[in-house]
N, C-alpha and C positions, 0 to 999 in steps of 0.2 A: 458029706463032706466036711470032714473037720480043717481046722488049719493050728498047727500044734505054737504055743506061743510063744516057745523059746528060738524059735525059727524067725518071731517077725521082727524088724528092725525098730529100732528108736527106740523113744521113750515109753512106749507102751506094754516092753517085755518086764516080764516079772521077772523079780530076782535080782536087779540091779543092787550092787553094792551102793552107799551114802553118797561115795567120791565120784561114781559113775553119774548117779541123779547130780550131784552137784557141780561135776563134767557139763552135763549134756542142761540146766540150767545158765549157767555161765555161755557155753556156746547160743543159749537161743538170747541171752539180755548182749551180746555183742551182735550179733543178728537183726534183732527187733531197734538197734541201736542207730545201726545201716541205714534199715530201711525207716526210721523217720527223719534220720537228717537227709535222705536223699527226697521224704516226701515232702519235707520243710523247704528244701532247694527247690524243688520243681512247683509247691505254692509260691515261693517268693515270685519265682519267675511268669507265672503265670498271673499274678495278681499286680504286676509291675506297670501301671498304667501307660507311663511313658514309653516304656518299650512296644506297649499294646500298640500306640497310636502309632510309633516306627515303624510298627511291621506291616500297617494298616492302612497307614494313608492313604494309596490312591483308595481303600474303601470309605474311608469315615468322607473322604471330599463328596465321593459319589452320591452319599447318603446323603453328606448336608446338602445338596444342590437338586437333590430331589425333594426334598426336607422345606424347602426355603423356596421351590418351586409350587408346593402343594399351598404353602402358609398365603403366598401369593395371590396363587390361584382365588384358594379361599376369601381372602380379604377382598379381590376383584369383584367376585362374584354379589357379595353382602352390600359391597359399595351402592352394584346397578339394581338389587332390590327396593333400595331405597327413595 
């Protein structure tokens, strides 16, 4: 069962004119530019540590309390060994 290439949509279609190819390239370039801008915005949002701290304040406080407790217990146990 073979597929007729002329029935295939998109850039894999043979026999396109130079103008069609340029148009497709321009469309792809615009789509890629939009995708890059969206990705840049998302990366900026995810790497903004101030925003992350604000959004996860309660988890960070809980983690700091656990770490502080663990450090205190370890220091107390070391002191007892002496």
